[in-house]
C-alpha angles and dihedrals in degrees: 000000000000094000090051090054092050091049090051091050091050091048091049091049091049092049091048091051091049092049090051092053091046090052090063095055109103117236093221128067110269116245096208129039116209109208141149118255114235124199124205133184091252114088115252123211093207115099114224129219128182124205116198108208144142136215114275095023106134093192089053092049091049092051091048089055092049092046091051090052093043092051090056095053118099130207137086092319094048116160095188092118094052117112112212122205117190113206122198105219091205089068094062124044092209093054091045093052092046099043109021092111097032107053133163091056123172123200131179117221112232124217092262091055097255121126130237115202112229124220113272114269116225114241087229094064117112122237093256092053091047088053092050094047094050092045089051091051090054091050092057 
């Protein structure tokens, strides 16, 4: 009888933990995926871009919106193959020290895995110009 009660408590605790994790899943499709870039020895055709940002940064949010729109545009400067990784600088002391007064910061990831910081994009740039500037940076 006692072991059955303990098993029920464990099952209840497991179900409660599962329901808590389910409660945090948004009901709408996320617009940005936060993931870690992984590099392998095989060449990848996808171009990689890193955006250093932090929560509550209105310039960062504006750039994210423009990047999302620029990635969906087609044409000769298409960025549809670009993989964007958004990094929260508050999660890493080195990033925070380096970029706390500079965000949003864009960097392209080179073939050897190093990053090259791109020139700052004006918040006044239109989506098409953002697309052209990023495409030009990848051609260099």
